[in-house]
VEXTORTI-492510 format. One record per atom (N, C-alpha, C): residue number from 1; atom name; y, x, z. Coordinates in pm, whole numbers, plus 50000, padded with zeros to 5 digits. Layout:
 seq atom    c2    c1    c3
 NUM   CA     Y     X     Z
...
% end
This chain:
 seq atom    c2    c1    c3
   1    N 87731 27567 89658
   1   CA 87786 27698 89625
   1    C 87832 27767 89752
   2    N 87797 27894 89765
   2   CA 87833 27966 89887
   2    C 87982 27994 89895
   3    N 88035 27995 90016
   3   CA 88174 28028 90042
   3    C 88181 28171 90093
   4    N 88275 28248 90039
   4   CA 88295 28386 90085
   4    C 88397 28387 90197
   5    N 88356 28439 90311
   5   CA 88445 28451 90427
   5    C 88449 28598 90467
   6    N 88567 28657 90469
   6   CA 88579 28799 90496
   6    C 88568 28835 90641
   7    N 88505 28949 90668
   7   CA 88505 29008 90801
   7    C 88622 29105 90805
   8    N 88736 29059 90852
   8   CA 88859 29138 90848
   8    C 88886 29200 90984
   9    N 88855 29329 90995
   9   CA 88875 29400 91121
   9    C 89017 29454 91135
  10    N 89088 29460 91023
  10   CA 89219 29523 91023
  10    C 89215 29664 90970
  11    N 89095 29714 90938
  11   CA 89080 29847 90881
  11    C 89099 29845 90730
  12    N 89109 29964 90672
  12   CA 89132 29975 90528
  12    C 89019 29914 90447
  13    N 88896 29945 90483
  13   CA 88781 29900 90405
  13    C 88770 29748 90406
  14    N 88788 29688 90522
  14   CA 88775 29542 90529
  14    C 88889 29474 90454
  15    N 89008 29533 90456
  15   CA 89121 29479 90381
  15    C 89092 29479 90232
  16    N 89048 29594 90182
  16   CA 89019 29607 90039
  16    C 88904 29516 89999
  17    N 88799 29510 90080
  17   CA 88683 29426 90048
  17    C 88723 29279 90038
  18    N 88807 29233 90129
  18   CA 88851 29094 90127
  18    C 88931 29062 90001
  19    N 89013 29158 89959
  19   CA 89095 29137 89839
  19    C 89010 29143 89713
  20    N 88918 29237 89707
  20   CA 88830 29249 89590
  20    C 88745 29122 89575
  21    N 88702 29066 89686
  21   CA 88618 28946 89683
  21    C 88700 28817 89672
  22    N 88833 28829 89676
  22   CA 88923 28713 89664
  22    C 88892 28605 89767
  23    N 88878 28646 89891
  23   CA 88848 28549 89996
  23    C 88970 28463 90027
  24    N 88945 28348 90084
  24   CA 89051 28257 90127
  24    C 89048 28236 90279
  25    N 88945 28292 90340
  25   CA 88924 28272 90483
  25    C 88863 28398 90542
  26    N 88903 28433 90663
  26   CA 88849 28555 90726
  26    C 88817 28530 90872
  27    N 88735 28620 90927
  27   CA 88705 28622 91069
  27    C 88756 28753 91127
  28    N 88825 28743 91239
  28   CA 88866 28862 91313
  28    C 88805 28853 91451
  29    N 88739 28959 91494
  29   CA 88678 28960 91627
  29    C 88770 29031 91726
  30    N 88814 28956 91825
  30   CA 88897 29012 91932
  30    C 88802 29079 92031
  31    N 88776 29207 92008
  31   CA 88673 29278 92084
  31    C 88708 29300 92231
  32    N 88836 29298 92261
  32   CA 88878 29330 92398
  32    C 88919 29475 92412
  33    N 88889 29555 92309
  33   CA 88932 29696 92308
  33    C 88996 29728 92173
  34    N 89078 29635 92125
  34   CA 89147 29654 91998
  34    C 89297 29654 92015
  35    N 89366 29704 91912
  35   CA 89512 29715 91920
  35    C 89583 29656 91798
  36    N 89508 29597 91706
  36   CA 89571 29560 91579
  36    C 89574 29411 91547
  37    N 89564 29327 91647
  37   CA 89558 29183 91621
  37    C 89685 29131 91554
  38    N 89801 29180 91594
  38   CA 89926 29134 91533
  38    C 89932 29171 91386
  39    N 89882 29288 91351
  39   CA 89875 29329 91211
  39    C 89784 29234 91134
  40    N 89669 29203 91190
  40   CA 89574 29112 91125
  40    C 89639 28978 91097
  41    N 89710 28924 91194
  41   CA 89777 28796 91178
  41    C 89883 28802 91069
  42    N 89955 28913 91064
  42   CA 90060 28930 90963
  42    C 90001 28935 90822
  43    N 89891 29008 90806
  43   CA 89827 29019 90675
  43    C 89768 28885 90631
  44    N 89708 28814 90723
  44   CA 89651 28684 90691
  44    C 89759 28586 90646
  45    N 89873 28593 90711
  45   CA 89985 28507 90672
  45    C 90035 28545 90532
  46    N 90041 28674 90505
  46   CA 90089 28722 90375
  46    C 90000 28675 90261
  47    N 89869 28684 90278
  47   CA 89776 28648 90171
  47    C 89724 28505 90182
  48    N 89778 28431 90281
  48   CA 89742 28291 90302
  48    C 89593 28275 90326
  49    N 89539 28365 90408
  49   CA 89400 28356 90448
  49    C 89390 28272 90575
  50    N 89297 28182 90578
  50   CA 89270 28110 90702
  50    C 89207 28209 90799
  51    N 89262 28218 90919
  51   CA 89216 28316 91017
  51    C 89137 28249 91128
  52    N 89013 28293 91145
  52   CA 88929 28250 91256
  52    C 88916 28367 91353
  53    N 88960 28350 91475
  53   CA 88949 28454 91576
  53    C 88834 28421 91669
  54    N 88738 28513 91677
  54   CA 88624 28497 91767
  54    C 88628 28610 91869
  55    N 88561 28593 91979
  55   CA 88561 28698 92080
  55    C 88436 28690 92166
  56    N 88397 28803 92225
  56   CA 88279 28805 92313
  56    C 88310 28739 92446
  57    N 88212 28736 92532
  57   CA 88232 28681 92666
  57    C 88340 28758 92740
  58    N 88397 28696 92839
  58   CA 88507 28756 92914
  58    C 88472 28895 92968
  59    N 88557 28994 92937
  59   CA 88543 29131 92986
  59    C 88405 29190 92955
  60    N 88354 29161 92836
  60   CA 88222 29207 92798
  60    C 88216 29360 92789
  61    N 88326 29421 92744
  61   CA 88328 29568 92734
  61    C 88316 29631 92873
  62    N 88394 29579 92969
  62   CA 88387 29631 93105
  62    C 88248 29613 93164
  63    N 88189 29498 93138
  63   CA 88055 29470 93190
  63    C 87953 29569 93133
  64    N 87968 29599 93004
  64   CA 87878 29694 92939
  64    C 87892 29831 93004
  65    N 88017 29877 93020
  65   CA 88042 30009 93078
  65    C 87993 30019 93221
  66    N 88011 29912 93296
  66   CA 87968 29912 93435
  66    C 87815 29924 93446
  67    N 87746 29863 93350
  67   CA 87600 29862 93357
  67    C 87535 29982 93289
  68    N 87592 30022 93173
  68   CA 87526 30125 93093
  68    C 87609 30253 93075
  69    N 87733 30253 93123
  69   CA 87821 30366 93098
  69    C 87899 30346 92969
  70    N 87993 30434 92944
  70   CA 88074 30423 92823
  70    C 87988 30442 92699
  71    N 88017 30367 92592
  71   CA 87938 30378 92469
  71    C 87941 30519 92410
  72    N 87826 30561 92358
  72   CA 87812 30687 92287
  72    C 87755 30655 92148
  73    N 87750 30752 92057
  73   CA 87695 30723 91924
  73    C 87559 30656 91928
  74    N 87475 30696 92023
  74   CA 87340 30640 92031
  74    C 87338 30495 92079
  75    N 87444 30452 92145
  75   CA 87448 30315 92196
  75    C 87553 30230 92124
  76    N 87609 30284 92016
  76   CA 87716 30213 91946
  76    C 87670 30079 91891
  77    N 87554 30076 91826
  77   CA 87506 29950 91768
  77    C 87482 29847 91878
  78    N 87445 29893 91994
  78   CA 87420 29806 92108
  78    C 87548 29737 92156
  79    N 87654 29817 92173
  79   CA 87779 29758 92219
  79    C 87843 29673 92110
  80    N 87825 29712 91982
  80   CA 87879 29632 91874
  80    C 87810 29497 91863
  81    N 87683 29493 91898
  81   CA 87611 29366 91901
  81    C 87679 29270 91998
  82    N 87717 29323 92113
  82   CA 87780 29239 92216
  82    C 87924 29204 92182
  83    N 87999 29301 92132
  83   CA 88142 29280 92109
  83    C 88173 29209 91978
  84    N 88091 29230 91875
  84   CA 88122 29174 91744
  84    C 88015 29079 91689
  85    N 87892 29129 91678
  85   CA 87789 29050 91610
  85    C 87755 28920 91682
  86    N 87750 28924 91814
  86   CA 87717 28801 91886
  86    C 87822 28691 91864
  87    N 87951 28719 91881
  87   CA 88050 28613 91856
  87    C 88059 28570 91710
  88    N 88041 28665 91617
  88   CA 88042 28630 91476
  88    C 87922 28541 91444
  89    N 87806 28578 91498
  89   CA 87685 28498 91477
  89    C 87699 28357 91532
  90    N 87762 28345 91647
  90   CA 87784 28213 91707
  90    C 87871 28127 91616
  91    N 87979 28186 91565
  91   CA 88068 28114 91473
  91    C 87993 28073 91347
  92    N 87914 28163 91294
  92   CA 87839 28139 91170
  92    C 87743 28021 91188
  93    N 87671 28020 91299
  93   CA 87576 27912 91324
  93    C 87647 27777 91341
  94    N 87762 27778 91405
  94   CA 87838 27655 91423
  94    C 87884 27599 91289
  95    N 87930 27688 91201
  95   CA 87975 27644 91069
  95    C 87858 27598 90983
  96    N 87743 27661 90999
  96   CA 87623 27623 90924
  96    C 87580 27481 90962
  97    N 87594 27447 91090
  97   CA 87559 27313 91136
  97    C 87649 27207 91074
  98    N 87768 27249 91033
  98   CA 87862 27157 90968
  98    C 87829 27138 90820
  99    N 87727 27213 90773
  99   CA 87687 27200 90634
  99    C 87744 27306 90541
 100    N 87813 27404 90597
 100   CA 87871 27508 90513
 100    C 87768 27615 90478
 101    N 87775 27663 90355
 101   CA 87692 27774 90309
 101    C 87784 27894 90296
 102    N 87777 27985 90393
 102   CA 87874 28096 90402
 102    C 87807 28230 90379
 103    N 87875 28314 90301
 103   CA 87837 28454 90287
 103    C 87952 28538 90339
 104    N 87924 28626 90433
 104   CA 88026 28709 90495
 104    C 88052 28834 90411
 105    N 88178 28860 90384
 105   CA 88218 28976 90303
 105    C 88243 29095 90395
 106    N 88165 29201 90377
 106   CA 88173 29319 90461
 106    C 88233 29437 90385
 107    N 88310 29519 90456
 107   CA 88369 29638 90395
 107    C 88284 29762 90413
 108    N 88159 29746 90451
 108   CA 88069 29861 90470
 108    C 88056 29941 90341
 109    N 88067 30073 90353
 109   CA 88050 30163 90238
 109    C 87950 30272 90275
 110    N 87865 30308 90182
 110   CA 87765 30412 90208
 110    C 87831 30549 90222
 111    N 87952 30566 90167
 111   CA 88021 30694 90177
 111    C 88063 30726 90320
 112    N 88060 30625 90408
 112   CA 88101 30646 90547
 112    C 88003 30734 90622
 113    N 87874 30724 90588
 113   CA 87775 30805 90657
 113    C 87642 30801 90585
 114    N 87559 30904 90605
 114   CA 87426 30906 90548
 114    C 87340 30795 90606
 115    N 87364 30763 90734
 115   CA 87288 30657 90800
 115    C 87309 30524 90729
 116    N 87435 30495 90694
 116   CA 87462 30370 90625
 116    C 87406 30371 90483
 117    N 87405 30488 90419
 117   CA 87349 30497 90285
 117    C 87201 30463 90287
 118    N 87131 30506 90392
 118   CA 86988 30478 90404
 118    C 86963 30333 90446
 119    N 87052 30282 90530
 119   CA 87033 30147 90583
 119    C 87067 30040 90480
 120    N 87163 30070 90392
 120   CA 87207 29975 90291
 120    C 87193 30036 90152
 121    N 87069 30053 90103
 121   CA 87044 30126 89980
 121    C 87073 30050 89852
 122    N 87092 29917 89858
 122   CA 87110 29840 89736
 122    C 87243 29768 89733
 123    N 87285 29732 89612
 123   CA 87406 29652 89596
 123    C 87373 29505 89619
 124    N 87477 29423 89606
 124   CA 87454 29279 89615
 124    C 87446 29230 89758
 125    N 87400 29106 89770
 125   CA 87393 29042 89900
 125    C 87269 29078 89979
 126    N 87280 29069 90110
 126   CA 87166 29093 90200
 126    C 87172 28988 90310
 127    N 87062 28973 90379
 127   CA 87058 28883 90494
 127    C 87016 28962 90617
 128    N 87082 28933 90730
 128   CA 87050 29000 90855
 128    C 87089 28908 90970
 129    N 87002 28899 91068
 129   CA 87024 28817 91187
 129    C 87063 28674 91151
 130    N 87001 28622 91045
 130   CA 87026 28484 91006
 130    C 87156 28461 90933
 131    N 87225 28570 90895
 131   CA 87352 28559 90824
 131    C 87344 28628 90688
 132    N 87418 28577 90592
 132   CA 87423 28637 90459
 132    C 87549 28724 90446
 133    N 87530 28842 90386
 133   CA 87641 28936 90370
 133    C 87655 28980 90225
 134    N 87778 29007 90186
 134   CA 87808 29061 90054
 134    C 87899 29182 90074
 135    N 87868 29294 90006
 135   CA 87941 29420 90026
 135    C 88002 29465 89894
 136    N 88119 29414 89858
 136   CA 88176 29439 89725
 136    C 88220 29582 89700
 137    N 88242 29661 89806
 137   CA 88287 29800 89784
 137    C 88185 29899 89840
 138    N 88060 29858 89843
 138   CA 87954 29940 89903
 138    C 87950 30082 89848
 139    N 87968 30098 89717
 139   CA 87954 30230 89653
 139    C 88088 30302 89635
 140    N 88196 30245 89683
 140   CA 88327 30306 89664
 140    C 88341 30434 89747
 141    N 88409 30531 89691
 141   CA 88441 30654 89763
 141    C 88565 30632 89849
 142    N 88591 30724 89939
 142   CA 88714 30718 90020
 142    C 88837 30719 89930
 143    N 88832 30803 89826
 143   CA 88947 30815 89737
 143    C 88972 30686 89661
 144    N 88865 30619 89620
 144   CA 88883 30493 89546
 144    C 88948 30388 89634
 145    N 88913 30384 89761
 145   CA 88976 30290 89855
 145    C 89125 30323 89868
 146    N 89156 30451 89885
 146   CA 89296 30493 89898
 146    C 89374 30460 89772
 147    N 89313 30483 89656
 147   CA 89380 30453 89528
 147    C 89409 30304 89514
 148    N 89315 30222 89557
 148   CA 89335 30077 89549
 148    C 89452 30035 89637
 149    N 89457 30091 89756
 149   CA 89565 30058 89850
 149    C 89700 30097 89792
 150    N 89709 30215 89735
 150   CA 89835 30261 89676
 150    C 89873 30180 89553
 151    N 89774 30154 89468
 151   CA 89798 30080 89344
 151    C 89854 29941 89370
 152    N 89804 29878 89478
 152   CA 89846 29741 89508
 152    C 89955 29735 89616
 153    N 90003 29851 89659
 153   CA 90111 29855 89757
 153    C 90077 29784 89887
 154    N 89956 29805 89937
 154   CA 89911 29733 90054
 154    C 89962 29795 90184
 155    N 89993 29711 90278
 155   CA 90030 29756 90412
 155    C 89901 29780 90491
 156    N 89888 29896 90550
 156   CA 89773 29923 90635
 156    C 89814 29913 90782
 157    N 89716 29906 90868
 157   CA 89744 29892 91011
 157    C 89828 30009 91061
 158    N 89933 29983 91139
 158   CA 90015 30091 91194
 158    C 89938 30181 91289
 159    N 89822 30137 91334
 159   CA 89740 30219 91424
 159    C 89693 30345 91352
 160    N 89679 30338 91221
 160   CA 89638 30458 91145
 160    C 89740 30571 91161
 161    N 89868 30534 91171
 161   CA 89973 30634 91181
 161    C 89973 30705 91315
 162    N 89921 30641 91418
 162   CA 89923 30700 91551
 162    C 89787 30755 91595
 163    N 89679 30684 91559
 163   CA 89546 30728 91600
 163    C 89460 30778 91485
 164    N 89498 30742 91361
 164   CA 89415 30778 91247
 164    C 89294 30688 91235
 165    N 89298 30572 91304
 165   CA 89188 30476 91305
 165    C 89244 30336 91278
 166    N 89153 30246 91239
 166   CA 89196 30109 91215
 166    C 89239 30037 91341
 167    N 89178 30069 91453
 167   CA 89222 30018 91582
 167    C 89167 29884 91624
 168    N 89062 29833 91557
 168   CA 89009 29704 91599
 168    C 88914 29716 91717
 169    N 88849 29832 91729
 169   CA 88754 29849 91838
 169    C 88757 29994 91887
 170    N 88818 30015 92000
 170   CA 88828 30149 92057
 170    C 88730 30162 92173
 171    N 88603 30136 92142
 171   CA 88501 30145 92248
 171    C 88479 30289 92292
 172    N 88514 30385 92205
 172   CA 88504 30526 92242
 172    C 88380 30597 92191
 173    N 88289 30526 92127
 173   CA 88162 30586 92086
 173    C 88180 30700 91986
 174    N 88278 30687 91896
 174   CA 88295 30788 91792
 174    C 88433 30853 91793
 175    N 88503 30843 91904
 175   CA 88635 30903 91911
 175    C 88627 31055 91914
 176    N 88736 31118 91871
 176   CA 88742 31264 91867
 176    C 88824 31316 91984
 177    N 88829 31447 91995
 177   CA 88892 31509 92111
 177    C 89037 31467 92131
 178    N 89110 31444 92022
 178   CA 89253 31415 92035
 178    C 89285 31271 92073
 179    N 89188 31180 92063
 179   CA 89221 31039 92078
 179    C 89264 31000 92219
 180    N 89208 31063 92320
 180   CA 89250 31033 92457
 180    C 89398 31061 92477
 181    N 89442 31178 92429
 181   CA 89583 31215 92442
 181    C 89673 31123 92360
 182    N 89625 31086 92240
 182   CA 89704 30998 92155
 182    C 89720 30860 92217
 183    N 89617 30813 92286
 183   CA 89629 30686 92356
 183    C 89737 30694 92464
 184    N 89737 30802 92539
 184   CA 89837 30821 92643
 184    C 89977 30827 92585
 185    N 89990 30890 92469
 185   CA 90121 30907 92405
 185    C 90175 30775 92351
 186    N 90088 30696 92286
 186   CA 90135 30581 92210
 186    C 90099 30446 92270
 187    N 89993 30439 92349
 187   CA 89948 30310 92403
 187    C 89917 30325 92552
 188    N 90019 30351 92632
 188   CA 89999 30380 92775
 188    C 89931 30266 92852
 189    N 89957 30141 92816
 189   CA 89893 30030 92887
 189    C 89744 30029 92862
 190    N 89704 30052 92738
 190   CA 89562 30057 92705
 190    C 89498 30177 92775
 191    N 89569 30291 92772
 191   CA 89518 30412 92837
 191    C 89499 30390 92987
 192    N 89592 30318 93049
 192   CA 89582 30289 93192
 192    C 89456 30210 93221
 193    N 89428 30113 93137
 193   CA 89308 30031 93154
 193    C 89182 30117 93145
 194    N 89178 30208 93049
 194   CA 89062 30295 93032
 194    C 89048 30390 93151
 195    N 89159 30443 93199
 195   CA 89154 30533 93315
 195    C 89097 30462 93438
 196    N 89138 30339 93458
 196   CA 89087 30261 93570
 196    C 88937 30239 93557
 197    N 88893 30217 93435
 197   CA 88750 30195 93410
 197    C 88673 30326 93428
 198    N 88735 30438 93391
 198   CA 88671 30568 93413
 198    C 88647 30592 93562
 199    N 88743 30553 93643
 199   CA 88729 30569 93787
 199    C 88618 30479 93842
 200    N 88618 30356 93796
 200   CA 88518 30259 93843
 200    C 88377 30299 93801
 201    N 88363 30344 93676
 201   CA 88231 30376 93622
 201    C 88189 30520 93650
 202    N 88283 30601 93697
 202   CA 88257 30743 93720
 202    C 88204 30810 93593
 203    N 88264 30774 93482
 203   CA 88226 30832 93353
 203    C 88351 30859 93272
 204    N 88334 30889 93145
 204   CA 88452 30911 93063
 204    C 88441 30845 92927
 205    N 88553 30788 92885
 205   CA 88566 30724 92755
 205    C 88569 30833 92648
 206    N 88505 30809 92536
 206   CA 88508 30906 92427
 206    C 88399 31011 92441
 207    N 88382 31088 92335
 207   CA 88275 31187 92331
 207    C 88309 31317 92404
 208    N 88439 31340 92427
 208   CA 88480 31468 92482
 208    C 88550 31449 92617
 209    N 88669 31498 92630
 209   CA 88740 31487 92757
 209    C 88779 31343 92787
 210    N 88779 31308 92914
 210   CA 88819 31173 92955
 210    C 88968 31154 92933
 211    N 89010 31027 92929
 211   CA 89153 30998 92918
 211    C 89223 31049 93043
 212    N 89158 31037 93158
 212   CA 89215 31086 93283
 212    C 89239 31236 93276
 213    N 89143 31311 93222
 213   CA 89158 31456 93209
 213    C 89267 31491 93110
 214    N 89276 31414 93001
 214   CA 89378 31441 92899
 214    C 89518 31430 92957
 215    N 89536 31339 93050
 215   CA 89667 31318 93111
 215    C 89710 31441 93191
 216    N 89614 31515 93243
 216   CA 89644 31630 93327
 216    C 89661 31758 93248
 217    N 89628 31754 93117
 217   CA 89635 31874 93035
 217    C 89765 31881 92960
 218    N 89771 31974 92864
 218   CA 89896 32003 92795
 218    C 89939 31899 92695
 219    N 90031 31939 92607
 219   CA 90087 31849 92508
 219    C 89990 31817 92397
 220    N 90033 31733 92307
 220   CA 89948 31686 92199
 220    C 89901 31801 92110
 221    N 89980 31907 92102
 221   CA 89941 32020 92017
 221    C 89815 32089 92068
 222    N 89778 32064 92194
 222   CA 89657 32123 92249
 222    C 89531 32051 92202
 223    N 89550 31932 92143
 223   CA 89435 31851 92110
 223    C 89417 31828 91960
 224    N 89519 31850 91881
 224   CA 89510 31818 91740
 224    C 89587 31921 91660
 225    N 89525 31970 91553
 225   CA 89589 32074 91474
 225    C 89707 32019 91396
 226    N 89795 32106 91350
 226   CA 89915 32062 91280
 226    C 89881 31989 91151
 227    N 89773 32030 91083
 227   CA 89733 31963 90959
 227    C 89693 31819 90987
 228    N 89618 31797 91096
 228   CA 89577 31660 91130
 228    C 89696 31576 91170
 229    N 89793 31637 91240
 229   CA 89912 31564 91278
 229    C 89985 31514 91155
 230    N 89993 31600 91052
 230   CA 90060 31561 90928
 230    C 89982 31449 90860
 231    N 89850 31461 90857
 231   CA 89766 31363 90791
 231    C 89780 31225 90857
 232    N 89775 31221 90990
 232   CA 89781 31092 91057
 232    C 89920 31031 91043
 233    N 90023 31112 91034
 233   CA 90157 31057 91021
 233    C 90182 31005 90881
 234    N 90101 31048 90783
 234   CA 90122 31005 90646
 234    C 90030 30891 90605
 235    N 89935 30855 90691
 235   CA 89839 30750 90655
 235    C 89912 30616 90639
% end
């Protein structure tokens, strides 16, 4: 009989998917560009989930940026292969050698994007890269996820309140204009690391202005509208 092991990134979708699937064990990938590991540990302790922490090779994100530049939407799957899929795959193969039959529980939802709707057109389990996956909330809407969280009184990652993101992987591929400034405001050590990498790579993190440029510009109100500020503070 297959064992369900959750892919718990610390985001809302992965949290809900793990609970819906009633997992007892999860994997968290320490990408090297995340901010929510302590939250993940706290949630795992609360629900008594066995936590497996995997991670890519040393400074893999920096190596990627040095060679290919900062990740963009077109290269996102490429950097995710290095930061997440490779270490998860390694763990999966090791456990398979021990005789375990594992199906990984994913929080992927088609409502996140048209690309995902086309890529994952069916319900149920799928196999990819030698691993089995199950997507229990594949067809859920954003509202249904939010309703589940409220109904069950779930704690979400505090990173949502500051960045509006789950915070497990801040590679920069899909960040918005305000995120550079928000990093400077709330996570100065992480921002410092990114600025140093911007100098080394002669490029910029994120799709818009660099973190270095954001530091030289105005206040947070220059980057994010008042409505978004209210939304992120209430998440």
